[in-house]
N, C-alpha and C positions, 0 to 999 in steps of 0.2 A: 490619260494613258496613250492617246494617239500621238501627242507631241513627243512623249518619251520614246515611242517606237520609231518615229521619224528621226530623232536624234541618233538612235542606235543604228538605224539603217544607213545613215550618212557615213557611219564608220566603214561601211563596205567600200567606199571610194578611197578612204584614207589608208586602210589596212589591206594590202594585197593578199588574196587567198585566205582571208579571215572568215571562214565559214564555221560558225559555232557547231560543235558536236551535239547531236541530240542525246540527252541524258535519259535513260529509261525511267519511266514513271514521272518524268518532268518535261513533257512536250509543250509546245505552244509558246506564248510570249515570254513566259518566265525563263525558259531555257535560252531563248534568243537574247533577251536582255542580259542574262547572266554571262553568256558567252562573249557578247560584244563588250560588256563591262570589264571583263578580265583583259581583253585586248587593249581597251582604252586605258586601263590601269598600267599596262606595260608602256604605252606611249607617254603617260604621265611620269613614269619612272625615268624614261629616257630624257624627258624634258627637265626633270629635276637634276639628273646627273649632268646634263649639259649646262644648266644654270650654275651648278657648283663649279664646273670647270671654268666658266666665264668669270665667276666671282673670284676664283683663285688667280686668274690671269690679271685682273684689275685691282686686286686688293692691296691695301697698304701693308707692305712687308716689314715695317718697322716693329720694334718690340711692343709698342703700345697698341698696335692694330689688332683687330679681332681675327686672328689667323685661323681659328677653328671653324668658323661659320661655313666656308666653302666645303670643308670636309663633312659637315653635317648634311649639307644638301646632297653631296655626292653619295654619301653613305645611305641616306634615306632613299635616293633614287635607285641605287643598286639593290637595296633590300626590297623595294617595291617590285623591281623587275624579277628578282628571284622568287618572291612570294607568288606573284601572279603566274610566272612560268611554271612553278611547281603545281599550282592549283590547276592550270590547264592540262598539265601532264597527268595528274591524278584523275581529272574528269575524263580525259581521253581513255585512260586505262579502265575506268568504270564503264564507259560507254562501249568499250570493246573495239575501238577503231585503231 
């Protein structure tokens, strides 16, 4: 458990002003891990979207190339960002902040 907490507290340096909102009835390490986990999920979505843009830039544009793969990466990245963002918004609404 200690190593997991260290991993999530390292996110404090990567994510500016990412202070997880305390959820009523869910204080302590679980709340902190869940809060930082959602912010890290957003960073993963940004990375996936960026990788999709990169694959689109360097992909084989001929008819035989796999042209849909970059769009799968970008779509999954955007979907991840939207999902995590909406969960953060919902949790902030529940916590009343």
